[in-house]
C-alpha positions, 0 to 999 in steps of 0.5 A: 153298202145300203141295200133296201127292198122297195115297192114289194119286189125291187132291190135298191142301192141307197145313195143319199136321197136316191135309190138305184134300182139294182134288181138285176143283181138278184140274178146271181141268187141261185134258184130255190127248190124244196126243201128250202134251206134255212136263212135269208137268200139275200144275206146268205149270198151277200158277197156275190150280190154286192159284186153284182150290184156294183156291176149294174150300178152304172146303168141302174135307174135312179129314183127319189127315196121319197117316192118309193115304198120301203119294205123290210130288207129281210124276207126269210130269216130263220128266227128273230131273237131279242134281248130282254131288259138290256138297258139299265135305265129302261129297267130302272125307269120304265118298270115304274110305270104300272102299264109296263110292269104289269106286276111282273117285270120289276120284281123279276128284274130286281137285283139282276145285273145282266138280265139276258144272261139270267133269262136268255133271249126270247124269240119273235115270230118271223111272220111279225116282220114288216117294213115301214111301208106296211106300218104297225097294226094294233092287235088288241085295242083294249090292251096297250101296245108299246114302241121299243126302238132297237139296234138290229144285228143281222147275222151273215155267217152260220155258226153254233157256239160262237166265241165272243172273240169270233162273234163280230166276224159273223155279222153281215150288217145292221138295221133299225128294229122295232120290237112292238109289244102288247103289255101284259103278263103273258110270255114275251114271245106271245105278246111281241109276235103279232103281225107287224110287231117287228118293223125292220128298216129302212135298209140293211147297212153292211157291217163295213159301214158301221165301225163301232155299233156300240157308239150309235144313237137311237131316237124315236118320236111319236107324232113329233114328240121325242120319247126315246134317245140313247146310245147303244153304248148303254147296252148291259150285254154287248153284241159279241156276248149276245151272239155268244149267248144266242149261238150257245143254244141255236145255230145261227143262219144268214139273215137271222136277227138279234134285237139288242134291247130297247133304251128308256122311254118306251110308251104306248101308240094308238091307231092314227099315230105316226112314228119316226125312228133314226140312227146314224149311220143306219138312216131313219124311217117313218111308219103309221100305226093303224088298227088291225084288219 
């Protein structure tokens, strides 16, 4: 099932080039009172929500996908975790660019075969999450902001110290993720957490529709020019190991996101640019780059 959030507060079921407005299915979500529990409510109650969507599908209003504004399908994850330097060609090729390296990264990664195991995951502020409709706002015009397209893994079941053997049972689904980054020598979490620097979308694809998440092709174009194109099979540390590493330190909650790393071809974007990303069977999305504020 492909579930999207559109036009701000509507829940959609994506079928081909149409969106079915199944917002009525949200009635199955329990009301929230203080203290607000950790986790994204849509993902936390995904099983009952999917059943409700199937019940209301027959009477749902159908809209052209091209006529709606797509927001992030996730609204309240407790955390966004990201894997550094998780594609070998990204390390070998992109760090030769002084604008990427900043005199720091290539040296730190020299001789490190599995950087995520050595350096761990880093966190991105949840306030950085947007959908393609909002787009990216470049925060520091005097500094370089780069695109990094990634497979985003959405956690569906809570857990701590999850074994590799059990890891995939904790996955609710997948979407495309943009790990936008300001280049510089500061800590990754600081440079990658400005408002709008985590674009998620175009919708949440449930895990049953992605039989092998390590056999997907990620592609990115800026103003029609392809810059990134690679298979998720090129990850250095795969998804089960990423979940095991993450949960060794944090309790994972429904809706938490693991960005699995970016392949080679990262590069700068400027206000006025149009970015398109695609990944079958996760769909594709286009967003605009503008100046902050």
